[in-house]
N, C-alpha and C positions, 0 to 999 in steps of 0.2 A: 543399536538396542537389543539385547541378548535377551529372550525368553529362555528361562530356563525349564518350565514347564508349562503344561496346558494353563493352568492356573494362572498364570501371569497373560497370555495371551486372551485367556476371557477376561479376565478384569480389563484388558484395555479395551477389547470390544465392548464391553459392558457401558465403559467409561466413555467410551469416543460415542456410542452412540445416545448416550444421555448429555453428554456438552455440547455434539452437534445440532441435537434437535431444538434442547434452551436457546442456541443463539439465532438460528435458523427461525423456529416459530416464534418465538418474542418479534423479530423482526420485519417479519413475513407478517402477520398480521395486527402488528403496531401501525406500521407503516401509513396502510389507508387513512385510519383516524390523523394519523401526523401531517398527511396530506390536507386535511378537511381543516384541520387546526389553522395551518397555516394560510391556507388562501382564506379561511375566515379574519385572520389578524391581517391581512394584507401584506403578509412576510415575501414577496414573493420579487422574482426578476423576470426578464423578457429573454428569450430565446430565440437570436438575432440572426441566427442562421435557418429559419423557417421564413416562410414566404407571409404567413399567416401572425408572424411575432408574438407565437403563445407565451402567457405569461403562467410561469413555470414554481411554486413554491421551494423554498431555500431557506434553512438547511434540514437534512439531513441526521446530522450527525447525532443529535441528541437519541433518536430511535437507534442509530447503531450501537452507543454504548451503551444502551440500557441492555440489548438483546448479548453483546459480547460481555459486559461485566457482568451478567449473571450467569453468563456461561462458566467462565473465569472462577468466579468466588465459589459457586459449584465443585467446579476442580480442585480449587484450590481446599476446600475442607472434606475434600475425599482423600486427596494427598498428602498435606500439610508440607510442600513442597515451594522454599521459597523463591527461586525461579519463576513459580506463576503470581507469585506475588508481584515482584518486580515489573512481569511481563504487563501486571494489570494497573501498576500502579506508572506506569511509564505510558500505557495507554490514556487514562483518565488524563496524566496532566497534557498530553500532547492535544485530547480533545478539546479541554479548557484553553489552552493556550490558542485553537482552530474559532472558539466560538467567541473568544473576543473580538476575534478579526472581524469573525460574520456581525460582530453588532457592532463593530468601529472601525472606522479606515485607519490602519495600524502603517507605519515606514515601512521601508521594505524591510532593513534589520529586523524587525520585533520578529520575524516568524523563526529564521534559522539561529536568533541569540536565544531565544526564550526555547527552544525547544533542547536547549542544554541542558534546562532544567531534569526535562523529562527522562534523559540518560542516567540521572544519577540514581534511581530506584536500582538499578542495576552496577555498578558500582558500590551504593553503601550497603546492599545484600549479598554481594559477592556473586551475585549470578552469574559469572563468566568462569569462563575454563583461558589461562594465558597458552595454552597452545595452541594455536590457529593453526586449522586443517589446510593444507596446502593441496595441489593437485598431485603430487608426487611424493606425499609426505605432510610433514608436520613443522611450526617456527616455535621453540618457545619464548614471547618476548613478553615478559610478565611486566614491565615497565612500559613500553611502549602501546601496550594493546589497551592501558586507561586512554589518553587520548585517542582512540583507535576508537573507541566507544562513545568518547563526547563527541566527536565528528558524526560516525556514524547515523547516529538516532536524527540531529536534524537533518545532515543531506538527503537519505531516504525517505523521511517525513515529507521537506518539500521537494523533493523528485515524485512524488504524486500528488501533492497537488500540483505542482507545473503542469502536468499531461494532462488534469483533468480541465479539458478546452470542447470535450467535444461531449454528446451524450454516448453516457457507457460506459466511456475510454476509462476513466480510472477505475471501476468497479468492474470490471469487463477485465482490465489489464491484472491486476491484484490475483484473479482466479486464477488465469494463466500461469501467473508464474508464484504462485501458492503451491501450484502441482510439483515442480523440483524440489521447492523447500521443504513442505511435507514429506518426500520421500528422503532427505539427505538428513533431517530429523530423528524420523523412523531409525535409520543407518547409523549414526554416527551423536546421536542425541539424547534423549532421554525419553520415556512414556508421558512424563508430566507435561514437556515441552509438545513433544505431536500431539499433545489432547488441547493443548492451547492452540495450536495450528488450525488445529481444527474445526473449533470457536468463531477464528478469522475466516476461515474459508466459508464455514456454513452461514456466517451471519451476513457474510458479503455475496455469496450466491442469494442469500432471499432480496436484498436490497438491490443487487442487480435485474429484479424482476421489473423495478419503479424506475430503474434510473437507465436500463439501455435505451436504445434508439425506438420511439421516439421517447422522451424523458418524460416523466410524469413529477418528477422531485430531484433536484442537485443537493452532493451531497454538503456541500458550502467548503467552507477551512477546516469548521469542526469535524468533517469526515473523512476528507482526504488525507488529513494530518492525522488522527486516528489509527487511520487504516497504514499509510507508510510508518509509523514509528511502531506501531505491533510489528508490522512485518519484520523492522530491524530488529525489534528485541528478540523476535524469534528464532532469530539467524545468529544473534549473540549468544545467548542461554542455550541456542538446539547446537551451537558449535558449525554451524553451515553457513558464516558470514562468505566466503568464496562465490558457493553456487548461489546466495540470494543478491549476490551481485554481476553473479555471468546473466543470472535472468532479467533482471532489471536492467541489463546494458540499453536495450533503445528510450528509456525513461532516464537515465543517468545520459545517454546524449544527447539527448532532448534541453535539460539542464545546463549543460559543458555549452551548447550551440550558444544558448540564450545567453548566460552569462559572457561568455567570451565577445559577444558580438556586440553587448550593452557595458560591459565592462564595469558594471557596478551591479552591486544587488537592490533591486529593485524590485518594487509588486509590478505586475501584469497592468493592472491596471493604468498605471502610472505612465505608461508607454503610449503616446501618441501617435506615434506612426506604427501601425499595427502590423503583424509578417502578414497576414490573411487578407482578401478583400471576397468581395461577393459577387458573383455574378448577376446580372438580369434577370438570370432563371433561378437563383439562391442554391447556384455553385461556389466553390470554395476555390479562389485561387491564389496565386505565392505574389505575394505584393511587388510591385516594380520598383518602390521607396527604396533608394538607397538607405534612409536613416532606419529602415525597418529593420528588426531584430531577428537574426537567421533560427529558426526553429526546426523541430524535426518537421512539424505539419508544413510548411512554407518550400522543404526539401523535397518531400513527397508531394507534392503538387509543381512542382517544376515542369512534367512531364504535359501538363493541362491541369483545367480545372475537373474538378470532381464532386460528387454528392458528399455530405453529410456521412452517410452512410456507409460509401463506397471508402470514404478516408478512413474511419473507423477501422474499415478492414483488413484494411492495408497496416493500420497500427497495432490490430491484434495479431497480424500474421506476422509481423515483426516479435514480436510478444512470443509467439509459439515457437521461432527458430533461435531465439535467446534461452528459451527453455529447454529447447534441444542439447542443444549446446551446453547446459548444464547437466539436463541426466546424463549426458557423455564425461563429461567431469565427474557426476556421483561414481560411474563407474570405475573409473579411473582412479579414484581416490578411492575407493572399497577393497581393489588389489593391491594399491599403496600404501593406503594408511592401515586399514585392518588384516591384511595379505588375503583378503577375499573370504576372512571369514566372520561370521553375524553368529 
């Protein structure tokens, strides 16, 4: 991103503050009303990791999509950039797919297959660059890039969905890995996509207040899929695909472990042998059942049981580590791709 003059910088600051405020304030002030509404309608699930088994309202996805959509609409009418429209449509489609899964128990193949539709706006609007930024340069892959987009959105969407297993993990994880993504988009992408990343970050930040341990509301599939798909869409349209992958490594590792152990696409609720178990003092322990799938949580518990909050902090530390690796990669790319000029 190159600022030709001070006016360009001022424009980004003003638009950025505006977009961030809309996303943050909408989610922050609307979420308490949504919590009360969901409780009143009986749309609650038990939090099994706590001794009192509290009933937590779900999903938060509808509020997230309202705040982020309003912000993206404002950005679009300020810039009239097709990349913003592509990100918006991808996010909305992913939300709708997740909302269907929130309302009905769908088969395991539904989300990854349906999320192919969410990738289409990026393709149809041409909101991508066929030059893929690599660590030490870039590759021109016009034909290969199309299937990569079709793969990326379902994979990232389901990756964030799969890591949503404990209070605050999905939202907190997105906040951490968003930092290197925003920096990368700022350097290698465009002003418009950078503004969209602010909408994602600040909308998620407002949601994290209610989702962090102990959770007052769960995101549901509608919330996790929209966060994951929007993250992927920003990475693609902001020419920061590799940076996004590096930052997401712990979540990707979790999905890989799960799929390699169950050897098929399946919903977590369909697994009878759970990867973790609860001790008498309500700590999480690694399952001793050989039929239980291998997951990141199960590996983190190999040395012994941990409280939910302790386990959440371990996952966040992994996200911070992978994000630092992503930041290092940005520095390398900065010198090899841009020649140290911005």
